[in-house]
C-alpha positions in Angstrom: 11.7 -0.3 25.8 15.0 -0.4 26.4 16.5 -3.0 24.6 14.3 -1.1 21.5 17.6 -0.4 19.8 19.2 -0.4 16.4 17.1 -0.8 13.4 13.9 -0.7 16.1 14.7 2.4 17.6 12.9 5.7 17.4 9.8 7.8 18.3 7.9 7.9 15.3 7.3 4.7 13.1 6.6 6.5 9.9 9.7 7.1 10.2 11.1 3.7 11.2 9.5 2.4 8.1 10.5 4.9 5.4 14.0 3.6 6.8 13.5 0.1 5.8 12.4 0.8 3.1 15.3 2.9 1.7 16.8 0.1 2.7 15.2 -2.3 0.9 15.7 -0.2 -2.0 19.4 -1.1 -2.0 19.0 -4.8 -1.7 15.2 -6.3 -2.8 15.8 -7.2 -6.6 12.1 -6.5 -7.8 9.6 -4.3 -6.5 11.1 -3.4 -2.8 7.4 -1.0 -1.9 5.1 -4.3 -3.0 2.4 -4.9 -0.1 0.4 -7.7 0.5 -3.1 -5.7 0.8 -5.7 -7.4 2.7 -9.8 -6.5 2.7 -13.1 -7.9 3.0 -15.5 -8.5 1.2 -19.8 -7.4 2.6 -19.8 -11.1 3.8 -16.9 -10.9 5.7 -15.0 -13.1 3.4 -11.3 -11.9 3.0 -9.1 -11.2 -0.1 -5.6 -10.2 -0.4 -3.8 -8.9 -3.4 -0.1 -7.1 -4.3 -0.4 -3.3 -4.4 2.7 -1.0 -4.6 2.8 1.1 -1.9 3.8 4.6 -3.2 4.2 7.0 -0.1 5.1 6.7 3.6 3.7 10.4 5.2 4.1 11.5 8.4 0.6 9.5 10.2 -0.4 7.4 6.7 0.4 4.9 4.0 -0.5 5.5 1.0 -1.2 3.5 -2.2 -3.2 3.9 -5.9 -6.0 1.9 -7.9 -9.3 2.0 -10.0 -12.0 3.1 -7.9 -14.3 0.2 -9.5 -12.1 -2.3 -8.5 -12.6 -5.2 -6.6 -10.1 -4.3 -3.7 -11.6 -0.3 -3.9 -15.2 -1.3 -3.6 -14.2 -3.8 -0.5 -12.0 -0.6 1.0 -14.8 1.1 0.8 -17.4 -1.1 2.0 -15.1 -2.1 5.2 -13.0 1.6 5.3 -10.5 -0.7 7.3 -7.6 -3.2 5.6 -4.2 -4.2 6.7 -0.8 -5.0 4.9 2.1 -6.7 4.9 5.7 -5.8 3.5 7.8 -8.3 3.6 11.4 -7.9 2.6 13.7 -11.8 1.8 16.8 -9.9 1.9 16.9 -8.3 4.7 14.6 -10.9 5.9 12.2 -8.2 7.7 8.9 -7.5 7.8 6.1 -4.5 8.5 2.5 -5.7 9.4 -0.1 -2.6 9.3 -4.0 -2.7 10.4 -6.1 0.6 10.1 -8.7 3.3 8.7 -9.0 3.8 5.4 -10.1 7.3 3.3 -9.9 7.6 -0.1 -7.0 10.3 -1.9 -8.9 12.0 -5.0 -7.3 15.3 -4.7 -4.8 17.3 -5.9 -2.0 14.9 -4.4 -3.7 12.4 -6.5 -4.0 14.4 -9.9 0.6 14.9 -9.2 0.9 11.5 -8.8 -0.8 10.6 -11.8 0.6 12.9 -13.8 4.3 12.0 -12.6 3.5 8.3 -13.8 4.4 6.5 -17.4 1.9 7.9 -19.9 1.5 4.3 -20.9 0.5 3.5 -17.5 -1.6 6.5 -17.5 -3.6 6.0 -20.3 -3.8 2.2 -19.2 -5.9 3.4 -16.2 -8.1 5.0 -18.5 -8.3 2.1 -21.0 -8.7 -1.2 -17.8 -12.1 -1.8 -16.3 -9.9 -3.3 -13.1 -11.5 -6.5 -12.1 -14.2 -6.6 -14.8 -14.4 -10.1 -17.1 -12.1 -9.9 -20.2 -12.8 -10.9 -23.7 -9.2 -11.4 -24.4 -6.3 -9.4 -24.5 -6.3 -8.0 -28.2 -9.5 -6.1 -27.4 -7.4 -4.7 -24.3 -5.0 -3.3 -26.1 -7.9 -2.2 -28.7 -9.4 -0.2 -26.0 -5.2 1.5 -25.5 -5.2 2.4 -28.7 -8.6 3.7 -28.9 -7.3 5.9 -26.0 -4.6 6.9 -26.7 -6.2 8.4 -30.0 -8.8 10.2 -28.0 -6.6 11.3 -24.4 -3.8 12.3 -26.4 -0.3 12.9 -25.1 -1.1 14.3 -21.8 -4.6 12.4 -20.2 -6.2 14.0 -16.9 -6.7 11.4 -14.0 -9.8 9.4 -14.5 -12.3 10.4 -12.0 -12.5 6.4 -11.2 -8.6 6.0 -10.3 -7.0 7.7 -7.3 -5.4 6.8 -3.9 -6.2 5.6 -1.0 -4.7 6.3 2.5 -4.5 4.0 5.7 -3.5 5.6 9.2 -2.8 2.6 11.2 -3.8 1.8 14.8 -1.5 -1.2 14.8 1.9 -1.6 13.4 4.3 -4.5 13.9 7.8 -4.5 13.2 9.4 -7.8 12.7 12.9 -8.7 12.2 14.5 -12.6 12.1 16.7 -13.9 14.7 18.7 -16.6 15.3 17.1 -20.0 16.1 13.4 -18.3 15.0 14.1 -16.3 17.9 12.6 -13.3 16.2 12.4 -9.9 17.4 8.7 -8.5 17.4 7.6 -4.6 18.2 4.2 -3.7 17.8 3.2 -0.3 18.0 -0.6 0.1 18.9 -2.9 3.1 19.8 -6.9 2.9 19.6 -7.0 5.9 17.2 -5.2 8.2 15.1 -5.3 11.0 17.7 -4.0 8.7 20.8 -0.6 7.5 21.5 1.4 4.7 20.8 1.1 1.9 23.2 5.2 -0.1 22.8 5.1 -3.9 23.8 7.8 -6.2 22.4 5.9 -9.3 21.8 6.9 -13.3 21.8 8.5 -14.6 18.3 
């Protein structure tokens, strides 16, 4: 595209996404890596929640969660998901849709080890998305897990990552008079070439 210049320039959408995220890390006051992750349940009813994106690989977006959570059950069932990243400070957003696979090998182990001890113990203690009697009972479970697991807990088998491999990525930037700039990268599958189109605002 002849007019795909400036912040939209480049032949690699993952490099563009990393560049935008790096800019947001300098200006966004809280969680610049937050994404609104959308899934559907077995009836097709949509669901969404905020999740922290942990890595933009050369071909995928990676985040982590409890495999027994509602989001994980929906991800596993559908095998597809979408998310949007929005940065008010930059007046930009990225929308992504694609297929989902688990990341539950050495890479998940390494990320788990990089987290704070309290976060690692919390992953053991929380039965994510399940009913909870009180905050006190959760803190009691954290204390119990701390006594059992000690200062270097292994990654729980029920906790790990998901990798979203996109078939569509849209980069959006605010424009004067609501004449926004939008470029959509689309492909049939991960092995296909990208088709890039400018979209009407």
